[in-house]
DOZA-579412 format. One record per residue (C-alpha): x, y, z; residue number from 1. Coordinates in Angstrom, 2 decimals, decimal comma. Layout:
BEGIN
{c1=X&c2=Y&c3=Z&num=NUM}
...
***
This chain:
BEGIN
{c1=207,86&c2=266,75&c3=-75,03&num=1}
{c1=206,98&c2=265,45&c3=-78,27&num=2}
{c1=205,88&c2=269,10&c3=-80,19&num=3}
{c1=202,72&c2=266,97&c3=-81,21&num=4}
{c1=201,60&c2=267,04&c3=-77,88&num=5}
{c1=201,74&c2=270,69&c3=-77,52&num=6}
{c1=198,56&c2=272,62&c3=-77,08&num=7}
{c1=200,05&c2=275,37&c3=-79,60&num=8}
{c1=200,66&c2=272,41&c3=-82,58&num=9}
{c1=197,10&c2=271,45&c3=-83,97&num=10}
{c1=196,49&c2=268,94&c3=-86,97&num=11}
{c1=193,94&c2=269,82&c3=-89,43&num=12}
{c1=193,07&c2=266,89&c3=-92,26&num=13}
{c1=192,01&c2=268,35&c3=-95,30&num=14}
{c1=191,03&c2=266,23&c3=-98,17&num=15}
{c1=194,36&c2=264,38&c3=-98,72&num=16}
{c1=196,55&c2=267,13&c3=-96,94&num=17}
{c1=198,26&c2=266,71&c3=-93,49&num=18}
{c1=198,17&c2=270,59&c3=-92,09&num=19}
{c1=200,45&c2=271,06&c3=-88,56&num=20}
{c1=198,96&c2=274,66&c3=-87,86&num=21}
{c1=201,53&c2=276,58&c3=-85,17&num=22}
{c1=199,58&c2=279,36&c3=-82,79&num=23}
{c1=202,47&c2=281,38&c3=-81,95&num=24}
{c1=202,84&c2=284,47&c3=-79,98&num=25}
{c1=204,60&c2=287,35&c3=-82,07&num=26}
{c1=206,81&c2=288,67&c3=-79,39&num=27}
{c1=207,93&c2=285,09&c3=-77,84&num=28}
{c1=211,09&c2=282,97&c3=-77,93&num=29}
{c1=209,62&c2=280,02&c3=-76,87&num=30}
{c1=207,31&c2=280,31&c3=-80,46&num=31}
{c1=210,49&c2=280,57&c3=-82,45&num=32}
{c1=211,97&c2=277,09&c3=-81,09&num=33}
{c1=208,68&c2=275,54&c3=-81,59&num=34}
{c1=208,68&c2=276,70&c3=-85,36&num=35}
{c1=212,00&c2=275,62&c3=-85,57&num=36}
{c1=211,43&c2=272,09&c3=-84,48&num=37}
{c1=208,21&c2=271,78&c3=-85,72&num=38}
{c1=209,43&c2=272,64&c3=-89,47&num=39}
{c1=213,20&c2=270,86&c3=-89,14&num=40}
{c1=211,42&c2=267,59&c3=-88,22&num=41}
{c1=208,27&c2=267,55&c3=-90,13&num=42}
{c1=210,22&c2=268,69&c3=-93,61&num=43}
{c1=206,86&c2=269,74&c3=-95,34&num=44}
{c1=206,34&c2=270,26&c3=-98,85&num=45}
{c1=205,36&c2=273,97&c3=-98,04&num=46}
{c1=205,49&c2=276,68&c3=-95,27&num=47}
{c1=202,48&c2=279,20&c3=-94,86&num=48}
{c1=203,65&c2=281,93&c3=-93,02&num=49}
{c1=201,34&c2=284,78&c3=-91,24&num=50}
{c1=203,01&c2=287,37&c3=-93,81&num=51}
{c1=202,43&c2=289,31&c3=-96,49&num=52}
{c1=205,05&c2=290,94&c3=-99,01&num=53}
{c1=205,04&c2=294,42&c3=-97,27&num=54}
{c1=205,18&c2=292,87&c3=-93,18&num=55}
{c1=207,92&c2=290,25&c3=-95,15&num=56}
{c1=209,58&c2=293,50&c3=-95,91&num=57}
{c1=209,92&c2=294,92&c3=-92,96&num=58}
{c1=211,19&c2=291,83&c3=-90,92&num=59}
{c1=214,07&c2=291,25&c3=-93,61&num=60}
{c1=214,94&c2=295,22&c3=-94,42&num=61}
{c1=216,54&c2=296,44&c3=-91,32&num=62}
{c1=216,79&c2=299,67&c3=-93,10&num=63}
{c1=213,61&c2=299,51&c3=-94,71&num=64}
{c1=212,95&c2=303,20&c3=-93,21&num=65}
{c1=216,05&c2=304,47&c3=-95,28&num=66}
{c1=213,82&c2=303,84&c3=-98,54&num=67}
{c1=210,89&c2=305,62&c3=-96,74&num=68}
{c1=209,48&c2=307,62&c3=-100,30&num=69}
{c1=207,13&c2=310,23&c3=-97,96&num=70}
{c1=206,35&c2=312,14&c3=-100,88&num=71}
{c1=204,54&c2=309,33&c3=-103,00&num=72}
{c1=202,87&c2=308,54&c3=-99,34&num=73}
{c1=201,30&c2=311,63&c3=-99,27&num=74}
{c1=200,33&c2=312,05&c3=-103,28&num=75}
{c1=198,66&c2=308,50&c3=-102,84&num=76}
{c1=196,92&c2=310,06&c3=-99,57&num=77}
{c1=198,30&c2=306,95&c3=-97,28&num=78}
{c1=199,22&c2=309,38&c3=-94,42&num=79}
{c1=196,84&c2=307,82&c3=-91,96&num=80}
{c1=197,77&c2=304,56&c3=-92,78&num=81}
{c1=201,41&c2=305,25&c3=-92,25&num=82}
{c1=200,63&c2=306,51&c3=-88,51&num=83}
{c1=198,29&c2=303,65&c3=-87,80&num=84}
{c1=200,98&c2=301,57&c3=-89,02&num=85}
{c1=203,56&c2=303,60&c3=-86,79&num=86}
{c1=201,17&c2=303,07&c3=-83,62&num=87}
{c1=200,84&c2=299,76&c3=-83,84&num=88}
{c1=204,07&c2=298,84&c3=-84,07&num=89}
{c1=205,60&c2=301,03&c3=-81,85&num=90}
{c1=203,03&c2=299,42&c3=-78,88&num=91}
{c1=204,59&c2=295,88&c3=-80,17&num=92}
{c1=207,95&c2=296,67&c3=-79,87&num=93}
{c1=207,52&c2=298,27&c3=-76,35&num=94}
{c1=205,92&c2=295,05&c3=-75,41&num=95}
{c1=208,84&c2=292,78&c3=-77,14&num=96}
{c1=211,50&c2=295,06&c3=-75,54&num=97}
{c1=210,08&c2=294,42&c3=-72,14&num=98}
{c1=210,26&c2=290,37&c3=-72,99&num=99}
{c1=213,58&c2=290,82&c3=-74,53&num=100}
{c1=212,76&c2=289,51&c3=-78,10&num=101}
{c1=211,87&c2=291,48&c3=-81,18&num=102}
{c1=208,57&c2=291,49&c3=-82,80&num=103}
{c1=207,72&c2=288,72&c3=-85,55&num=104}
{c1=210,72&c2=286,69&c3=-84,58&num=105}
{c1=209,19&c2=283,58&c3=-85,02&num=106}
{c1=207,67&c2=284,52&c3=-88,43&num=107}
{c1=211,16&c2=285,25&c3=-89,15&num=108}
{c1=212,41&c2=281,94&c3=-88,04&num=109}
{c1=209,94&c2=280,03&c3=-89,96&num=110}
{c1=211,19&c2=281,92&c3=-93,07&num=111}
{c1=214,60&c2=280,99&c3=-92,44&num=112}
{c1=214,44&c2=277,48&c3=-91,76&num=113}
{c1=212,24&c2=276,80&c3=-94,46&num=114}
{c1=214,75&c2=278,91&c3=-96,39&num=115}
{c1=217,64&c2=276,71&c3=-95,44&num=116}
{c1=215,85&c2=273,25&c3=-95,84&num=117}
{c1=214,84&c2=274,49&c3=-99,67&num=118}
{c1=211,07&c2=274,47&c3=-98,59&num=119}
{c1=207,85&c2=275,96&c3=-100,82&num=120}
{c1=207,21&c2=279,12&c3=-99,25&num=121}
{c1=203,93&c2=281,13&c3=-99,07&num=122}
{c1=202,95&c2=284,24&c3=-97,49&num=123}
{c1=199,57&c2=284,00&c3=-96,57&num=124}
{c1=198,50&c2=286,84&c3=-95,16&num=125}
{c1=196,61&c2=289,71&c3=-96,68&num=126}
{c1=198,08&c2=292,72&c3=-97,35&num=127}
{c1=198,33&c2=294,73&c3=-94,50&num=128}
{c1=197,85&c2=298,35&c3=-96,21&num=129}
{c1=194,60&c2=296,35&c3=-97,81&num=130}
{c1=193,43&c2=295,24&c3=-94,16&num=131}
{c1=194,20&c2=298,96&c3=-92,98&num=132}
{c1=192,62&c2=300,47&c3=-95,28&num=133}
{c1=189,35&c2=298,04&c3=-95,15&num=134}
{c1=189,07&c2=298,88&c3=-91,17&num=135}
{c1=189,24&c2=302,68&c3=-91,65&num=136}
{c1=186,95&c2=302,80&c3=-94,74&num=137}
{c1=184,29&c2=300,59&c3=-92,80&num=138}
{c1=184,97&c2=302,85&c3=-89,39&num=139}
{c1=182,63&c2=305,78&c3=-88,10&num=140}
{c1=183,77&c2=308,60&c3=-87,30&num=141}
{c1=183,51&c2=308,03&c3=-83,65&num=142}
{c1=185,29&c2=304,79&c3=-84,19&num=143}
{c1=188,56&c2=305,95&c3=-85,63&num=144}
{c1=188,33&c2=308,14&c3=-82,74&num=145}
{c1=188,41&c2=306,00&c3=-80,24&num=146}
{c1=190,68&c2=303,96&c3=-81,91&num=147}
{c1=193,46&c2=306,19&c3=-82,53&num=148}
{c1=192,97&c2=307,12&c3=-78,82&num=149}
{c1=193,06&c2=303,72&c3=-77,59&num=150}
{c1=196,48&c2=302,92&c3=-79,59&num=151}
{c1=198,27&c2=305,49&c3=-78,32&num=152}
{c1=197,32&c2=305,90&c3=-74,82&num=153}
{c1=198,43&c2=302,12&c3=-74,77&num=154}
{c1=201,70&c2=303,86&c3=-75,57&num=155}
{c1=202,16&c2=305,74&c3=-72,96&num=156}
{c1=201,54&c2=303,66&c3=-70,19&num=157}
{c1=203,60&c2=303,24&c3=-67,62&num=158}
{c1=202,49&c2=300,27&c3=-66,07&num=159}
{c1=205,33&c2=297,77&c3=-64,32&num=160}
{c1=204,93&c2=294,23&c3=-65,54&num=161}
{c1=205,68&c2=291,65&c3=-62,68&num=162}
{c1=207,33&c2=288,44&c3=-63,50&num=163}
{c1=203,94&c2=286,63&c3=-63,74&num=164}
{c1=202,54&c2=288,84&c3=-66,28&num=165}
{c1=206,02&c2=288,63&c3=-67,92&num=166}
{c1=205,82&c2=285,01&c3=-68,40&num=167}
{c1=201,92&c2=285,03&c3=-69,10&num=168}
{c1=202,73&c2=287,49&c3=-71,90&num=169}
{c1=205,36&c2=284,95&c3=-73,26&num=170}
{c1=202,82&c2=282,54&c3=-74,37&num=171}
{c1=200,22&c2=285,66&c3=-76,38&num=172}
{c1=199,89&c2=286,87&c3=-79,63&num=173}
{c1=200,17&c2=290,35&c3=-78,06&num=174}
{c1=198,97&c2=292,05&c3=-81,10&num=175}
{c1=195,78&c2=289,65&c3=-81,29&num=176}
{c1=195,38&c2=290,00&c3=-77,88&num=177}
{c1=194,90&c2=294,17&c3=-78,55&num=178}
{c1=192,76&c2=293,85&c3=-81,59&num=179}
{c1=190,49&c2=291,28&c3=-79,79&num=180}
{c1=190,16&c2=293,50&c3=-76,94&num=181}
{c1=189,47&c2=296,39&c3=-79,06&num=182}
{c1=186,98&c2=294,22&c3=-81,44&num=183}
{c1=184,76&c2=293,72&c3=-78,12&num=184}
{c1=183,75&c2=297,20&c3=-78,25&num=185}
{c1=184,23&c2=298,02&c3=-81,82&num=186}
{c1=182,46&c2=294,92&c3=-84,08&num=187}
{c1=183,38&c2=296,20&c3=-87,46&num=188}
{c1=187,30&c2=296,92&c3=-86,52&num=189}
{c1=186,97&c2=292,87&c3=-85,32&num=190}
{c1=185,47&c2=291,56&c3=-88,46&num=191}
{c1=188,49&c2=293,59&c3=-90,78&num=192}
{c1=190,96&c2=292,62&c3=-88,72&num=193}
{c1=190,32&c2=289,10&c3=-87,44&num=194}
{c1=187,71&c2=287,67&c3=-89,00&num=195}
{c1=188,26&c2=288,16&c3=-92,50&num=196}
{c1=192,10&c2=287,50&c3=-92,10&num=197}
{c1=190,73&c2=284,10&c3=-90,64&num=198}
{c1=189,30&c2=283,52&c3=-93,82&num=199}
{c1=191,97&c2=284,71&c3=-96,16&num=200}
{c1=194,32&c2=282,64&c3=-93,91&num=201}
{c1=192,17&c2=279,44&c3=-94,22&num=202}
{c1=191,74&c2=280,05&c3=-97,92&num=203}
{c1=195,36&c2=279,94&c3=-98,62&num=204}
{c1=196,38&c2=277,13&c3=-96,12&num=205}
{c1=193,94&c2=274,73&c3=-97,47&num=206}
{c1=195,15&c2=275,76&c3=-100,81&num=207}
{c1=199,06&c2=275,60&c3=-100,79&num=208}
{c1=200,65&c2=273,26&c3=-102,82&num=209}
{c1=201,78&c2=269,64&c3=-101,22&num=210}
{c1=200,25&c2=267,07&c3=-99,00&num=211}
{c1=202,12&c2=267,70&c3=-95,82&num=212}
{c1=201,77&c2=271,80&c3=-94,65&num=213}
{c1=203,15&c2=273,93&c3=-91,88&num=214}
{c1=201,43&c2=276,87&c3=-91,12&num=215}
{c1=202,98&c2=279,75&c3=-88,78&num=216}
{c1=200,33&c2=281,61&c3=-87,76&num=217}
{c1=199,36&c2=284,40&c3=-84,57&num=218}
{c1=197,71&c2=282,19&c3=-81,59&num=219}
{c1=194,95&c2=284,40&c3=-81,76&num=220}
{c1=194,01&c2=283,18&c3=-85,37&num=221}
{c1=193,95&c2=279,55&c3=-84,52&num=222}
{c1=190,32&c2=278,57&c3=-83,70&num=223}
{c1=189,19&c2=280,44&c3=-86,40&num=224}
{c1=191,54&c2=279,19&c3=-89,23&num=225}
{c1=190,37&c2=275,36&c3=-88,21&num=226}
{c1=186,61&c2=275,94&c3=-87,97&num=227}
{c1=186,70&c2=277,30&c3=-91,83&num=228}
{c1=188,89&c2=274,53&c3=-92,72&num=229}
{c1=186,78&c2=271,74&c3=-90,95&num=230}
{c1=183,53&c2=273,63&c3=-92,46&num=231}
{c1=185,01&c2=274,03&c3=-96,10&num=232}
{c1=184,02&c2=277,48&c3=-96,16&num=233}
{c1=183,83&c2=278,47&c3=-99,82&num=234}
{c1=185,79&c2=281,68&c3=-99,27&num=235}
{c1=186,26&c2=284,67&c3=-101,95&num=236}
{c1=189,02&c2=286,35&c3=-101,94&num=237}
{c1=188,66&c2=289,08&c3=-104,15&num=238}
{c1=185,53&c2=290,12&c3=-102,15&num=239}
{c1=188,05&c2=290,66&c3=-98,93&num=240}
{c1=190,59&c2=291,97&c3=-100,54&num=241}
{c1=188,68&c2=294,63&c3=-102,29&num=242}
{c1=188,74&c2=298,90&c3=-101,02&num=243}
{c1=185,36&c2=299,45&c3=-99,73&num=244}
{c1=183,95&c2=302,80&c3=-101,61&num=245}
{c1=183,14&c2=305,44&c3=-99,49&num=246}
{c1=179,32&c2=304,96&c3=-98,52&num=247}
{c1=176,80&c2=307,45&c3=-100,38&num=248}
{c1=176,53&c2=309,38&c3=-97,44&num=249}
{c1=180,16&c2=310,27&c3=-97,31&num=250}
{c1=180,26&c2=311,36&c3=-100,78&num=251}
{c1=176,87&c2=312,76&c3=-100,34&num=252}
{c1=178,26&c2=314,97&c3=-97,14&num=253}
{c1=181,60&c2=315,12&c3=-99,15&num=254}
{c1=180,15&c2=317,63&c3=-101,91&num=255}
{c1=177,55&c2=319,42&c3=-99,76&num=256}
{c1=179,54&c2=321,33&c3=-97,91&num=257}
{c1=181,11&c2=323,34&c3=-101,07&num=258}
{c1=177,72&c2=323,21&c3=-103,07&num=259}
{c1=176,11&c2=324,92&c3=-99,85&num=260}
{c1=178,89&c2=327,11&c3=-99,30&num=261}
{c1=179,23&c2=328,66&c3=-102,86&num=262}
{c1=175,45&c2=328,46&c3=-103,61&num=263}
{c1=174,91&c2=330,19&c3=-100,14&num=264}
{c1=177,31&c2=333,43&c3=-101,35&num=265}
{c1=175,98&c2=333,15&c3=-104,31&num=266}
{c1=172,50&c2=333,97&c3=-102,54&num=267}
{c1=174,05&c2=336,87&c3=-100,60&num=268}
{c1=175,50&c2=338,13&c3=-103,78&num=269}
{c1=171,88&c2=338,41&c3=-105,50&num=270}
{c1=169,65&c2=339,58&c3=-102,25&num=271}
{c1=172,11&c2=341,69&c3=-100,10&num=272}
{c1=174,60&c2=342,58&c3=-103,07&num=273}
{c1=178,48&c2=341,78&c3=-104,20&num=274}
{c1=179,93&c2=343,41&c3=-101,16&num=275}
{c1=178,23&c2=341,11&c3=-99,13&num=276}
{c1=179,25&c2=338,75&c3=-100,85&num=277}
{c1=182,75&c2=339,82&c3=-101,17&num=278}
{c1=182,85&c2=340,22&c3=-97,29&num=279}
{c1=181,25&c2=336,26&c3=-96,90&num=280}
{c1=183,79&c2=334,85&c3=-99,22&num=281}
{c1=186,57&c2=336,90&c3=-97,12&num=282}
{c1=184,88&c2=335,08&c3=-94,11&num=283}
{c1=185,45&c2=331,74&c3=-95,51&num=284}
{c1=188,86&c2=332,14&c3=-96,59&num=285}
{c1=189,80&c2=333,46&c3=-92,63&num=286}
{c1=187,68&c2=331,27&c3=-91,17&num=287}
{c1=188,97&c2=328,06&c3=-92,96&num=288}
{c1=192,79&c2=329,21&c3=-93,48&num=289}
{c1=193,44&c2=330,69&c3=-90,04&num=290}
{c1=192,87&c2=327,63&c3=-87,95&num=291}
{c1=194,52&c2=325,17&c3=-90,42&num=292}
{c1=197,96&c2=327,47&c3=-89,96&num=293}
{c1=197,10&c2=327,91&c3=-86,59&num=294}
{c1=197,38&c2=324,24&c3=-86,47&num=295}
{c1=200,61&c2=324,05&c3=-88,56&num=296}
{c1=202,22&c2=326,71&c3=-86,34&num=297}
{c1=201,33&c2=324,44&c3=-83,24&num=298}
{c1=203,29&c2=321,67&c3=-84,72&num=299}
{c1=206,34&c2=323,89&c3=-85,53&num=300}
{c1=205,67&c2=323,20&c3=-89,52&num=301}
{c1=208,05&c2=324,96&c3=-91,76&num=302}
{c1=206,84&c2=328,77&c3=-92,91&num=303}
{c1=206,41&c2=327,62&c3=-95,98&num=304}
{c1=204,09&c2=325,24&c3=-94,76&num=305}
{c1=202,08&c2=327,32&c3=-92,51&num=306}
{c1=201,79&c2=330,15&c3=-95,37&num=307}
{c1=200,70&c2=327,04&c3=-98,23&num=308}
{c1=198,25&c2=325,74&c3=-95,55&num=309}
{c1=196,57&c2=329,24&c3=-95,02&num=310}
{c1=195,90&c2=329,16&c3=-98,88&num=311}
{c1=194,89&c2=326,00&c3=-99,61&num=312}
{c1=192,37&c2=325,25&c3=-96,73&num=313}
{c1=189,97&c2=327,67&c3=-98,33&num=314}
{c1=190,10&c2=325,72&c3=-101,62&num=315}
{c1=190,97&c2=322,01&c3=-100,25&num=316}
{c1=187,81&c2=322,23&c3=-98,03&num=317}
{c1=185,63&c2=323,06&c3=-100,98&num=318}
{c1=186,95&c2=319,67&c3=-102,68&num=319}
{c1=186,66&c2=316,14&c3=-100,79&num=320}
{c1=189,63&c2=315,20&c3=-103,29&num=321}
{c1=192,50&c2=316,25&c3=-101,29&num=322}
{c1=192,42&c2=317,51&c3=-97,81&num=323}
{c1=194,53&c2=321,00&c3=-96,48&num=324}
{c1=196,61&c2=318,75&c3=-94,18&num=325}
{c1=198,38&c2=316,70&c3=-97,54&num=326}
{c1=199,27&c2=319,83&c3=-98,79&num=327}
{c1=201,11&c2=320,93&c3=-95,80&num=328}
{c1=202,77&c2=317,71&c3=-94,66&num=329}
{c1=204,21&c2=317,91&c3=-98,18&num=330}
{c1=205,47&c2=321,42&c3=-98,16&num=331}
{c1=206,81&c2=320,29&c3=-95,14&num=332}
{c1=208,57&c2=317,17&c3=-96,40&num=333}
{c1=209,91&c2=319,13&c3=-99,04&num=334}
{c1=211,38&c2=321,84&c3=-96,67&num=335}
{c1=212,04&c2=319,56&c3=-93,79&num=336}
{c1=212,57&c2=316,38&c3=-94,77&num=337}
{c1=213,32&c2=313,65&c3=-91,93&num=338}
{c1=216,75&c2=312,31&c3=-91,55&num=339}
{c1=217,43&c2=308,25&c3=-92,11&num=340}
{c1=217,98&c2=308,57&c3=-88,01&num=341}
{c1=215,04&c2=310,25&c3=-87,54&num=342}
{c1=213,08&c2=307,53&c3=-89,33&num=343}
{c1=214,71&c2=304,90&c3=-87,93&num=344}
{c1=213,97&c2=306,04&c3=-84,13&num=345}
{c1=210,39&c2=307,13&c3=-84,77&num=346}
{c1=208,93&c2=303,96&c3=-82,70&num=347}
{c1=211,16&c2=305,11&c3=-79,76&num=348}
{c1=210,48&c2=308,98&c3=-80,24&num=349}
{c1=206,73&c2=308,14&c3=-80,10&num=350}
{c1=206,78&c2=307,27&c3=-76,56&num=351}
{c1=208,13&c2=310,48&c3=-75,43&num=352}
{c1=205,49&c2=313,40&c3=-76,21&num=353}
{c1=208,62&c2=316,18&c3=-76,26&num=354}
{c1=210,30&c2=314,21&c3=-78,94&num=355}
{c1=207,02&c2=314,23&c3=-81,22&num=356}
{c1=208,15&c2=318,04&c3=-82,04&num=357}
{c1=211,95&c2=317,07&c3=-82,49&num=358}
{c1=211,71&c2=314,22&c3=-84,68&num=359}
{c1=210,71&c2=315,52&c3=-88,19&num=360}
{c1=209,35&c2=312,29&c3=-89,14&num=361}
{c1=206,09&c2=312,75&c3=-86,43&num=362}
{c1=206,85&c2=316,66&c3=-87,12&num=363}
{c1=205,17&c2=315,65&c3=-90,88&num=364}
{c1=202,74&c2=313,47&c3=-89,12&num=365}
{c1=202,15&c2=316,45&c3=-86,31&num=366}
{c1=201,39&c2=319,22&c3=-89,14&num=367}
{c1=199,04&c2=316,83&c3=-91,09&num=368}
{c1=197,26&c2=315,97&c3=-88,20&num=369}
{c1=196,43&c2=319,46&c3=-86,45&num=370}
{c1=196,35&c2=321,30&c3=-90,01&num=371}
{c1=193,59&c2=318,78&c3=-90,80&num=372}
{c1=191,49&c2=319,44&c3=-87,34&num=373}
{c1=191,87&c2=322,93&c3=-87,77&num=374}
{c1=190,75&c2=323,48&c3=-91,59&num=375}
{c1=187,79&c2=321,20&c3=-90,62&num=376}
{c1=187,05&c2=323,25&c3=-87,42&num=377}
{c1=187,49&c2=326,55&c3=-89,50&num=378}
{c1=185,03&c2=325,41&c3=-92,42&num=379}
{c1=182,41&c2=324,43&c3=-89,85&num=380}
{c1=183,05&c2=328,01&c3=-88,43&num=381}
{c1=182,94&c2=329,87&c3=-91,69&num=382}
{c1=179,67&c2=327,56&c3=-92,58&num=383}
{c1=177,77&c2=328,97&c3=-89,80&num=384}
{c1=178,82&c2=332,75&c3=-90,00&num=385}
{c1=177,79&c2=332,23&c3=-93,75&num=386}
{c1=174,62&c2=330,15&c3=-93,19&num=387}
{c1=173,51&c2=333,52&c3=-90,64&num=388}
{c1=174,29&c2=336,09&c3=-92,87&num=389}
{c1=171,51&c2=334,59&c3=-95,15&num=390}
{c1=169,20&c2=334,41&c3=-92,59&num=391}
***
């Protein structure tokens, strides 16, 4: 069959440009073959690919995990982004293994064919870090918890895939399917992960150099891109690439706890004497430090990680600028850095809970998570004890 008759290839006219939009499945051999056929036959001026620099590097650099600088990630407070990336890539890799192809094979094919034929390549997707940060900032605490639980649950499902389902999966953009399903329950997530990227991709594709463009994108983005190009929407990329600040409520809440705690201890000192104020301060230290230390211990954290988070938690819980979890994770990384093999196998080890404590990278993430949860729980307990002391 002529590829122009394929339901996965869409012809879009924009001004004097001819745009061939290929909707692919990110784990499909068929998609990779179709991409090769279209680019080779059309010899376009530019090939636009649904990738950014980071994702291209992840596909091209097989040893990218060896260059993972955990200390820098921790210093830049990007551990949450790393966790989400690992969870999503693990889920997609699991599906790709069932079907027998590597995730992103059709995007890799588009890049290689364009390079072999000296065709201009344009990476047309928004930086994945920006996408994840915008999504995380815009979600409520409840939505964040729900999102993480759905992703984790999907990794551990042991449901067998029938031959019919396998054939159906081959013709879908799996990650987009997942995100669309999540988006129906969490519209904020869909807006950032799907709709905004539709706008970004459409703007990049229609402004790509040349009169003939081949664009390779996930099937889930096709309709959105076509609508935005046909409607000639004026898309301001700077508005959808900036990281939103925390809300005023979040900022106020972040500083209100330390102000209330310090103020309460001061009031106890005035009304009941400095001995009582000292007792209140001790309660705060123990209430915030012990749960954080216990969380780190539960994650099999290094003894120095446990000690450091015990002393750090009473201070970090009084400051929204750094969390106890980052202190514990940094110390854990310093004394128990993961080996290259452990980092490379993180997606496989993620599928078995017992391996979370054996793989040193996953253990660092556990230390971060459990110490953060312990510190937050302890802060509420400590605050309750201190406030009841006042009244």
